[in-house]
C-alpha positions as CSV (number, residue, x, y, z in Angstrom):
1,M,19.4,-117.8,78.3
2,S,18.9,-119.5,75.0
3,T,16.9,-116.6,73.5
4,A,19.3,-113.9,74.5
5,S,20.7,-111.8,71.7
6,I,24.4,-110.8,71.7
7,L,26.2,-108.2,69.6
8,V,29.9,-108.9,68.9
9,V,31.9,-105.8,68.0
10,D,35.4,-106.6,66.7
11,D,37.4,-105.3,63.7
12,D,38.8,-108.8,63.1
13,P,36.4,-110.8,61.0
14,E,38.0,-114.1,62.1
15,M,37.4,-113.2,65.8
16,C,33.8,-112.3,65.0
17,Q,33.3,-115.6,63.3
18,L,35.0,-117.5,66.2
19,L,32.8,-115.7,68.8
20,S,29.7,-116.3,66.7
21,T,30.4,-120.0,66.5
22,M,31.3,-120.3,70.2
23,L,28.2,-118.5,71.3
24,G,25.9,-120.1,68.7
25,I,26.7,-123.5,70.2
26,K,25.3,-122.1,73.5
27,D,22.1,-121.2,71.5
28,F,22.6,-117.4,71.8
29,H,21.4,-115.3,68.9
30,V,24.5,-113.5,67.6
31,E,25.0,-110.4,65.5
32,T,28.3,-108.9,64.5
33,A,29.7,-105.5,63.7
34,Y,33.2,-104.7,62.5
35,D,33.6,-101.2,64.0
36,G,32.2,-99.0,66.6
37,F,30.1,-97.0,64.1
38,D,28.1,-100.1,63.0
39,G,28.0,-101.4,66.6
40,M,26.3,-98.2,67.8
41,E,23.7,-98.3,65.1
42,K,22.9,-102.0,65.9
43,V,22.7,-101.2,69.6
44,Q,20.0,-98.7,68.9
45,A,18.2,-100.7,66.1
46,S,18.1,-104.2,67.6
47,E,18.6,-103.5,71.3
48,P,20.7,-106.6,72.1
49,D,20.7,-108.1,75.5
50,L,24.5,-107.9,75.8
51,V,27.5,-106.5,73.8
52,V,30.8,-108.2,73.5
53,L,33.3,-105.4,72.6
54,D,36.9,-105.6,71.7
55,V,38.4,-102.4,73.1
56,M,41.7,-102.9,71.4
57,M,40.6,-102.1,67.8
58,P,43.6,-100.4,66.1
59,D,41.7,-97.8,64.0
60,M,38.8,-97.2,66.5
61,D,38.9,-96.2,70.1
62,G,37.2,-99.1,71.7
63,W,36.9,-97.4,75.1
64,E,35.2,-94.4,73.5
65,T,32.9,-96.8,71.6
66,C,31.9,-98.4,74.9
67,R,31.3,-95.0,76.5
68,R,29.0,-94.0,73.6
69,M,27.1,-97.3,73.6
70,K,26.4,-96.9,77.3
71,A,25.1,-93.4,76.5
72,I,22.6,-94.8,74.0
73,S,21.5,-97.8,76.0
74,D,21.9,-99.5,79.4
75,V,23.0,-102.7,77.6
76,P,25.6,-104.6,79.6
77,V,29.0,-104.6,77.9
78,L,31.6,-107.3,78.3
79,F,34.9,-105.9,77.0
80,L,37.7,-107.9,75.5
81,T,41.4,-106.9,76.1
82,V,44.7,-108.5,75.4
83,R,46.2,-106.9,78.6
84,S,45.3,-107.6,82.2
85,D,47.2,-104.7,83.8
86,V,45.2,-102.6,86.2
87,S,45.2,-99.4,84.2
88,S,43.7,-101.0,81.1
89,V,41.0,-102.9,83.0
90,A,40.2,-99.8,85.1
91,Q,39.7,-97.7,82.0
92,G,37.2,-100.3,80.7
93,F,35.1,-99.9,83.8
94,E,35.5,-96.1,83.9
95,V,33.8,-95.9,80.4
96,G,30.9,-98.1,81.5
97,G,32.0,-101.6,80.9
98,D,30.4,-104.2,83.1
99,D,33.0,-107.0,83.0
100,Y,36.0,-108.1,81.0
101,V,37.8,-111.1,79.5
102,C,41.5,-111.1,78.6
103,K,42.6,-112.8,75.4
104,P,43.3,-115.6,74.9
105,F,40.4,-117.0,76.9
106,Q,38.6,-120.3,77.3
107,N,35.1,-120.8,75.9
108,Q,33.8,-121.7,79.4
109,D,35.2,-118.5,80.9
110,L,33.5,-116.3,78.2
111,T,30.1,-118.0,78.4
112,T,30.2,-118.0,82.3
113,R,30.8,-114.2,82.4
114,I,28.1,-113.6,79.7
115,E,25.5,-115.6,81.6
116,H,26.4,-113.9,84.9
117,L,25.9,-110.5,83.2
118,L,22.6,-111.5,81.7
119,N,21.3,-112.7,85.0
120,N,22.6,-109.9,87.2
121,H,23.5,-107.0,84.9
122,S,26.1,-106.1,87.5
123,I,29.3,-107.5,88.9
124,P,29.7,-108.0,92.7
125,N,32.5,-106.3,94.6
126,L,33.1,-103.7,91.9
127,D,31.1,-100.9,93.6
128,T,34.3,-98.9,94.3
129,L,35.3,-98.7,90.7
130,P,34.4,-95.3,89.1
131,T,31.7,-95.3,86.4
132,I,30.4,-92.6,84.2
133,A,26.8,-91.7,84.5
134,A,25.5,-91.6,80.9
135,E,22.8,-89.3,79.8
136,T,20.1,-90.7,77.6
137,V,20.9,-89.8,74.1
138,H,20.3,-91.2,70.6
139,A,22.8,-92.8,68.3
140,S,22.1,-90.1,65.8
141,D,23.6,-87.6,68.2
142,L,26.9,-89.5,68.3
143,I,27.1,-91.1,64.8
144,P,28.5,-88.0,63.1
145,D,31.6,-88.1,65.3
146,M,32.1,-91.8,64.5
147,R,31.7,-91.1,60.8
148,R,34.3,-88.3,61.0
149,Q,36.6,-90.6,62.8
150,R,36.3,-93.4,60.2
151,F,36.6,-90.8,57.4
152,Y,39.8,-89.5,59.0
153,F,41.4,-92.9,59.1
154,F,40.4,-93.5,55.5
155,L,42.0,-90.1,54.4
156,K,45.1,-90.8,56.5
157,S,45.6,-94.2,54.8
158,L,45.1,-92.6,51.4
159,M,47.6,-89.9,52.2
160,D,50.1,-92.5,53.4
161,V,49.9,-94.4,50.0
162,L,50.1,-91.2,47.9
163,I,53.0,-89.7,49.8
164,A,55.0,-92.9,50.2
165,G,54.5,-93.9,46.5
166,T,55.5,-90.5,45.2
167,M,58.6,-90.3,47.5
168,L,59.7,-93.8,46.4
169,I,59.6,-92.8,42.8
170,L,61.3,-89.4,43.3
171,L,64.0,-90.7,45.7
172,S,64.7,-94.0,43.9
173,P,68.0,-92.6,42.3
174,L,69.2,-91.5,45.7
175,M,68.3,-94.8,47.3
176,L,70.2,-96.6,44.5
177,L,73.3,-94.4,45.1
178,I,73.1,-95.1,48.9
179,A,72.9,-98.8,48.2
180,L,76.0,-98.7,46.0
181,L,78.0,-96.7,48.5
182,L,77.0,-99.1,51.3
183,K,78.4,-102.0,49.3
184,F,81.7,-100.2,48.8
185,D,81.8,-99.0,52.5
186,S,81.5,-102.2,54.4
187,P,80.6,-105.9,53.8
188,G,77.0,-106.9,54.5
189,P,73.5,-106.5,53.2
190,V,72.2,-103.1,52.0
191,I,68.9,-103.4,53.9
192,F,68.8,-104.0,57.6
193,K,65.7,-105.9,58.7
194,Q,64.4,-106.0,62.2
195,E,61.2,-107.1,64.0
196,R,59.3,-104.2,65.4
197,I,56.0,-103.9,67.3
198,G,53.0,-102.6,65.4
199,S,49.5,-101.6,66.6
200,K,47.5,-104.7,65.8
201,P,46.7,-106.9,68.9
202,K,47.8,-110.5,68.6
203,E,46.8,-113.5,70.6
204,R,49.9,-115.0,72.2
205,D,50.9,-116.0,75.7
206,Q,54.6,-115.3,75.6
207,G,54.7,-112.2,77.7
208,P,53.9,-108.5,77.5
209,S,55.8,-107.9,74.2
210,S,53.6,-110.4,72.4
211,D,50.4,-108.5,72.9
212,F,50.9,-106.7,69.6
213,E,51.7,-108.0,66.1
214,T,55.3,-107.7,64.9
215,F,56.3,-106.6,61.4
216,T,59.6,-106.5,59.4
217,F,61.0,-103.0,59.8
218,L,63.4,-101.8,57.0
219,K,66.4,-99.5,57.1
220,F,69.6,-99.0,55.2
221,R,72.3,-100.9,57.1
222,T,74.4,-98.5,59.2
223,M,76.2,-101.0,61.5
224,R,78.8,-103.6,60.9
225,R,77.5,-107.1,59.9
226,D,76.6,-109.3,62.9
227,A,76.8,-106.4,65.4
228,S,75.4,-107.3,68.9
229,S,72.3,-105.7,70.2
230,D,73.6,-105.7,73.8
231,P,74.9,-102.1,74.0
232,H,71.6,-100.8,72.6
233,R,69.6,-103.0,75.0
234,A,71.6,-101.8,78.0
235,Y,71.2,-98.1,77.0
236,L,67.5,-98.5,76.3
237,Q,66.9,-100.0,79.8
238,A,68.7,-97.1,81.4
239,F,66.8,-94.6,79.2
240,I,63.4,-96.1,80.1
241,Q,64.3,-96.1,83.8
242,N,65.6,-92.5,83.5
243,D,68.9,-93.7,85.0
244,H,71.2,-90.9,84.0
245,K,74.2,-92.5,85.7
246,R,73.8,-95.7,83.8
247,M,73.2,-93.9,80.5
248,N,76.5,-92.0,80.9
249,E,78.3,-95.2,81.7
250,V,77.0,-96.8,78.5
251,Q,77.6,-93.6,76.5
252,G,81.1,-93.2,77.9
253,N,81.1,-89.5,76.9
254,G,78.6,-87.8,79.2
255,A,76.4,-86.9,76.3
256,Q,73.1,-85.2,77.1
257,I,71.4,-86.6,73.9
258,R,68.8,-89.2,74.9
259,K,70.1,-91.6,72.3
260,L,73.1,-94.0,72.1
261,T,76.0,-92.0,70.5
262,D,79.5,-92.9,69.5
263,D,78.2,-96.4,68.9
264,P,81.3,-98.5,67.9
265,R,79.0,-100.8,65.9
266,V,78.2,-98.0,63.4
267,T,80.2,-97.8,60.1
268,R,81.7,-94.5,58.8
269,F,79.0,-94.2,56.1
270,G,76.4,-95.4,58.5
271,R,77.1,-92.3,60.7
272,F,76.3,-90.0,57.9
273,L,73.1,-91.9,57.1
274,R,72.0,-91.7,60.7
275,K,72.9,-88.0,61.0
276,S,70.9,-87.2,57.9
277,S,68.1,-89.7,58.6
278,L,68.6,-91.1,55.1
279,D,68.8,-94.6,56.7
280,E,65.0,-94.4,57.2
281,L,64.1,-94.1,53.5
282,P,63.3,-97.9,53.0
283,Q,60.5,-97.5,55.6
284,L,58.5,-95.9,52.8
285,W,58.0,-99.6,51.7
286,N,56.6,-100.3,55.2
287,V,54.1,-97.5,54.7
288,L,53.0,-98.8,51.3
289,R,52.6,-102.3,52.8
290,G,50.4,-100.9,55.6
291,D,52.8,-101.7,58.4
292,M,53.4,-98.1,59.2
293,S,52.0,-94.6,58.6
294,I,53.8,-91.5,57.5
295,V,53.0,-89.8,60.9
296,G,52.7,-91.7,64.1
297,P,54.8,-93.0,67.1
298,R,58.0,-94.7,66.2
299,P,57.7,-98.5,66.3
300,P,59.6,-100.1,69.3
301,I,61.7,-103.3,69.3
302,P,60.0,-106.2,71.2
303,Y,62.6,-106.2,74.0
304,E,61.9,-102.5,74.5
305,V,58.2,-103.2,75.1
306,E,59.1,-105.8,77.7
307,M,60.6,-103.0,79.8
308,Y,57.5,-100.8,79.5
309,Q,55.3,-99.8,82.5
310,P,51.6,-100.4,81.8
311,W,50.8,-96.8,80.9
312,H,53.7,-96.7,78.4
313,R,51.8,-99.2,76.2
314,K,49.2,-96.7,75.3
315,R,51.7,-95.3,72.7
316,L,51.2,-98.6,70.8
317,M,47.5,-97.9,70.2
318,A,48.2,-96.1,66.9
319,K,49.9,-97.3,63.7
320,P,53.6,-96.5,64.0
321,G,55.0,-93.7,61.9
322,L,58.0,-92.6,59.8
323,T,57.9,-89.2,61.6
324,G,56.0,-87.9,64.5
325,L,55.4,-85.2,67.1
326,W,58.5,-86.3,69.2
327,Q,60.8,-86.2,66.2
328,V,59.9,-82.6,65.3
329,T,59.8,-81.1,68.8
330,A,62.2,-82.9,71.1
331,R,64.3,-85.2,68.9
332,S,66.7,-87.2,71.1
333,S,66.4,-84.6,73.9
334,A,63.4,-85.7,75.9
335,D,63.3,-88.3,78.6
336,F,61.5,-91.5,77.8
337,D,58.4,-90.7,79.9
338,E,58.2,-87.3,78.1
339,M,58.5,-88.9,74.7
340,V,55.7,-91.4,75.6
341,R,53.4,-88.5,76.8
342,M,53.9,-86.8,73.5
343,D,53.0,-90.0,71.6
344,I,49.9,-90.4,73.7
345,W,48.9,-86.7,73.2
346,Y,49.3,-87.2,69.4
347,I,47.1,-90.4,69.5
348,E,44.4,-88.6,71.5
349,H,44.4,-85.4,69.3
350,Q,45.4,-86.7,65.9
351,S,43.9,-85.0,62.9
352,L,44.7,-84.3,59.2
353,W,45.8,-80.8,60.2
354,L,48.1,-82.0,62.9
355,N,49.6,-84.6,60.6
356,L,50.2,-81.9,58.0
357,R,51.9,-79.6,60.6
358,I,54.2,-82.5,61.6
359,L,55.0,-83.2,58.0
360,L,55.9,-79.6,57.2
361,K,58.2,-79.5,60.2
362,T,59.9,-82.8,59.4
363,P,62.3,-81.5,56.6
364,L,63.6,-78.7,58.8
365,S,64.1,-81.1,61.7
366,V,66.1,-83.5,59.4
367,L,68.1,-80.7,57.8
368,S,69.1,-79.2,61.1
369,M,70.4,-82.6,62.2
370,E,69.6,-81.4,65.8
371,G,69.6,-84.5,68.1
372,A,70.6,-86.8,65.3
373,V,73.4,-89.3,65.8
């Protein structure tokens, strides 16, 4: 196998370098590509013996990349994933993947699976898994779609920076006023900081919530200093499990809003900030820093992700947003599963036009204060 050529497709340059070094030691010839577009071109141009593909690339649908590579060539694909739940692995096989390795992995495990694929080009005992019969097509037939996808993410990032920067300048007097009023209203810091889950996969082994990178999420403080997270955690667990009885017990008022209301931890001025959504303004800094986007699913707290079912995690496959489809259509009125389905629908259908429609609906949603608490 010393002459076998391997193409590594991963948007993380450090991972590409690591895999190149690991496989180079085994005398494989290694090429790298940092996105699915380049990977498809190299599959057609160099015809590698095997592709190692990270299907969890944040700005590129790795499963769709695998599907298109298999449409171009019958090259065996070993896909990398940070999750080992059944739905994720099954999806990899459904789009034509031949085997998988879950991060973090051992060098020996990776090379053993690669050599098995090179020798057999098939995996035993997987005949019952569904596969997609790919027609023979050329990369040139599929590359325009990949270019459009990459161009879309570039324009979306540019839009994020322009909108967030402009809003920070225009709203800076209001934000300064809010900061002063917060200081007079109650003791504590002006800005509330909290760890939230982003969309970038991270190599850890501490449990399901560690599959994705955390970032520091900013809000104007609306709660008393040193408030406990226990009431929110209890309500969130009941909300995710759709346990209406438990939600009512935690709420204590029989509210139908799918959000914790009458929270005793919230200050007087904090209630106004939450009702008007003005507490979210500091997240414009998160957008400028690249942690968030203007439009996207809301970022969850790590302990929330620990409660997710496997399919819920698909909502984490896009950069989290300041506003989103759920906020402008069913704010605080949808069940958790319904909210997740809306997030997944947005991820699968996102476009500049859809983003613009959500942005135009956001002010009306905020001003109506419907579902806000």
